C-alpha positions in Angstrom: 4.8 -13.0 24.1 4.8 -9.5 22.3 8.2 -7.8 21.9 8.4 -5.2 24.6 9.5 -2.7 21.8 6.3 -3.4 19.7 3.5 -1.0 20.2 0.3 -2.6 21.6 -2.3 -3.2 19.0 -4.7 -0.2 19.2 -8.4 -0.5 20.1 -9.5 2.3 18.1 -11.7 1.0 15.3 -11.5 -2.4 17.0 -9.6 -3.8 14.2 -9.5 -7.4 15.4 -13.3 -7.6 15.5 -14.0 -5.3 12.6 -16.6 -6.3 10.1 -14.6 -5.1 7.3 -11.0 -3.7 6.9 -10.0 -1.3 4.0 -6.6 -1.7 3.1 -5.8 0.7 0.4 -3.2 2.5 -1.6 -3.3 6.3 -1.4 -2.4 8.2 -4.6 -5.0 7.6 -7.2 -6.9 5.2 -4.9 -8.0 6.4 -1.5 -6.9 10.1 -2.4 -8.3 9.7 -5.8 -11.6 10.9 -7.2 -13.7 14.1 -6.6 -14.1 15.9 -3.2 -17.6 14.9 -2.9 -16.6 11.2 -3.7 -13.8 11.2 -1.2 -15.9 13.1 1.4 -18.7 10.3 1.1 -16.1 7.5 1.5 -14.3 9.2 4.4 -17.5 10.2 6.3 -18.7 6.8 6.1 -15.4 5.3 7.5 -15.5 7.8 10.4 -19.3 6.8 11.1 -18.5 3.0 11.2 -17.2 1.5 14.4 -17.2 -1.8 12.9 -14.9 -0.7 9.9 -11.1 -0.4 10.2 -8.7 1.5 8.0 -5.0 0.5 7.0 -3.0 2.6 4.4 -0.8 0.3 2.0 1.3 2.9 0.1 4.6 3.7 -1.4 4.7 6.9 0.7 7.1 7.3 3.6 6.1 7.7 7.2 6.6 11.6 7.0 4.4 12.0 4.1 1.7 9.9 5.6 1.8 11.9 8.8 1.5 15.2 6.7 -1.5 13.7 4.6 -3.5 12.9 7.9 -2.5 16.3 9.6 -5.4 18.4 8.1 -8.1 16.3 9.5 -9.9 15.7 6.1 -8.4 12.4 5.4 -9.2 9.9 8.1 -6.4 8.4 10.1 -5.7 4.6 9.6 -5.1 2.3 12.6 -2.2 0.7 10.8 0.2 1.7 8.0 2.2 -0.4 5.4 4.4 2.2 3.9 7.6 2.5 1.8 6.0 0.0 -0.8 5.8 -2.6 1.9 9.1 -2.1 3.8 7.6 -0.3 6.7 4.8 -2.0 8.9 3.7 0.4 11.6 0.9 1.5 14.0 -0.5 5.1 13.4 -0.5 6.8 16.9 -0.9 10.4 17.8 -0.6 11.5 14.3 2.6 9.7 13.6 3.8 6.4 12.0 5.3 3.9 14.6 7.2 1.1 13.2 6.7 -2.3 14.8 10.2 -3.7 15.1 9.0 -7.3 15.6 7.1 -7.0 12.1 9.9 -5.4 10.4 12.9 -7.6 11.6 13.0 -9.9 8.8 12.6 -7.0 6.3 15.6 -5.3 7.9 17.7 -8.5 7.7 16.9 -9.0 4.0 17.7 -5.5 3.3 21.1 -5.5 5.1 23.8 -2.7 4.8 24.4 -2.7 1.1 22.8 0.6 0.3 25.9 2.4 -1.0 26.7 -0.8 -3.2 23.2 -0.6 -4.7 23.5 3.2 -5.3 26.8 2.6 -7.2 25.4 -0.2 -9.4 22.2 2.2 -10.0 24.5 5.0 -11.2 25.5 2.9 -14.2 21.9 3.0 -15.4 20.9 5.9 -17.5 17.5 7.8 -17.0 17.3 7.3 -13.3 17.3 9.8 -10.3 16.8 9.2 -6.8 13.5 10.3 -5.1 14.0 13.2 -2.7 12.5 11.3 0.3 14.1 9.5 3.5 14.5 5.8 2.8 14.4 3.0 5.6 14.6 -0.5 3.8 14.4 0.5 0.2 15.8 2.9 -2.6 13.3 4.6 -5.1 13.9 6.4 -8.3 12.0 8.4 -10.8 12.9 7.5 -14.5 12.9 9.2 -17.8 11.1 6.9 -20.1 13.1 8.1 -23.3 16.3 7.0 -21.5 15.6 4.3 -19.1 15.7 0.6 -20.3 14.4 -1.9 -17.6 16.6 -4.5 -18.6 19.6 -2.6 -17.4 18.3 -3.4 -13.8 19.2 -7.0 -14.2 22.5 -6.6 -12.1 20.5 -5.2 -9.3 18.4 -8.5 -9.1 21.5 -10.7 -9.5 22.5 -8.8 -6.4 19.5 -10.3 -4.5 17.3 -7.5 -4.7 13.7 -7.0 -6.2 13.1 -4.4 -8.8 9.5 -3.0 -9.2 8.8 -0.5 -12.2 5.5 1.2 -12.1 3.2 4.1 -13.1 5.4 4.8 -16.0 7.9 6.8 -13.8 8.9 5.0 -10.7 11.5 2.2 -9.8 11.9 0.7 -6.5 14.4 -1.5 -5.2 13.2 -3.6 -2.3 14.4 -6.5 -0.2 13.7 -9.7 -1.9 10.1 -11.1 -1.5 9.0 -7.9 0.3 6.2 -5.7 -1.2 2.8 -4.6 -0.4 1.0 -7.8 -0.6 3.2 -10.0 1.6 3.6 -7.3 4.2 -0.1 -6.9 4.4 -0.5 -10.6 4.8 2.0 -10.5 7.6 0.1 -7.8 9.3 -3.2 -9.6 8.9 -1.7 -12.7 10.6 -0.3 -10.9 13.3 -3.6 -9.0 14.1 -5.7 -12.3 13.8 -7.9 -10.9 11.0 -10.1 -13.0 8.7 -8.8 -12.5 5.3 -12.2 -12.3 3.7 -13.1 -9.4 5.6 -10.1 -7.4 4.2 -10.6 -5.1 1.0 -7.5 -4.3 -0.8 -7.6 -1.2 -3.2 -5.0 0.1 -5.7 -4.4 1.5 -9.1 -0.7 0.9 -10.2 1.6 -2.2 -10.6 3.2 -1.7 -7.3 -0.3 -2.8 -5.9 -0.3 -5.9 -7.9 1.1 -7.9 -5.0 -2.0 -6.9 -3.0 -4.2 -8.6 -5.5 -2.2 -11.5 -5.9 -3.0 -12.4 -2.2 -6.5 -13.4 -3.2 -8.1 -11.1 -0.9 -11.2 -9.1 -2.2 -9.8 -6.5 -4.3 -10.7 -3.0 -5.7 -8.7 -2.2 -9.0 -10.2 1.5 -9.1 -11.1 3.1 -12.5 -8.4 4.9 -14.4 -6.0 2.0 -13.1 -2.6 1.5 -15.0 -2.9 -0.4 -18.1 -0.4 -2.9 -17.1 -2.0 -3.7 -13.9 -5.4 -4.2 -15.5 -3.6 -6.7 -17.8 -2.0 -8.5 -14.8 -5.1 -8.8 -12.8 -7.2 -10.1 -15.6 -7.1 -13.7 -14.5 -7.5 -12.9 -10.6 -11.4 -13.5 -9.8 -11.2 -11.7 -6.6 -9.8 -8.5 -8.1 -13.0 -6.4 -9.1 -12.2 -4.0 -11.8 -14.1 -0.8 -11.0 -15.6 1.6 -13.4 -15.7 4.4 -10.8 -12.3 6.3 -10.1 -10.6 6.5 -6.8 -12.7 6.7 -3.6 -15.8 6.0 -5.8 -14.3 2.9 -7.1 -13.7 1.6 -3.4 -17.3 2.3 -2.6 -18.3 0.4 -5.8 -16.1 -2.6 -4.7 -17.6 -2.7 -1.1 -20.9 -3.2 -2.9 -19.6 -5.8 -5.4 -17.8 -7.8 -2.8 -20.8 -7.5 -0.4 -18.4 -6.6 2.4 -20.6 -4.7 4.7 -24.6 -4.6 5.4 -24.7 -0.8 5.4 -22.2 0.4 2.6 -21.9 4.0 1.6 -24.1 5.0 -1.1 -22.6 4.5 -4.8 -22.5 7.5 -7.1 -24.7 7.3 -10.2 
């Protein structure tokens, strides 16, 4: 029986019966590419009742709300935000966390935020991102001053540390990131994994590709991510950038009988 506080699964997009689900990172991926490339992918998504959309991003719920507010970017059915620490529906223009899905994440995070901040304050070259946090802490770093080895005390405290994009450091509950949270959502919704395309471009997307789901490593991806996915046969490394790379991967994985037209 579903938790009374848990929002019902929306029927919009018929996600449980969708022929294909696109589970995509935002910056550099779904939001990447030219206006023409994004328009082609976005219009195709809007025209297909048999394709559902999930955002899997480091962005917080408020930023996701703002991204969708203009109407240019299609609204997702579900959101995995905050680098995997938020699992939510997207209803009436807002992100609505699903308490049942997040209960274990909240337990693993605990109430040690100030202890973590004190420990991080000892690491040179870091400054906290200006965003609301739920079950994570995220920082910018100065590559000239930051030494990732100095984050080892944080790991010894029982938390995961993720360094990505040459400028971000995320402190996460142990074992929680984009990939595991996506698998949790897939199980909750009863989706067939081979119908879910994951797309990303940086190291904080690696755990999505490690799930073994069909993947789109879009053009222009972080070099460290390209190195990490080299042995993952389901991760298609795209030549095209951003939205065009997602289109390329839909064709490469043969995920839909009427895919959007590729860019030449």
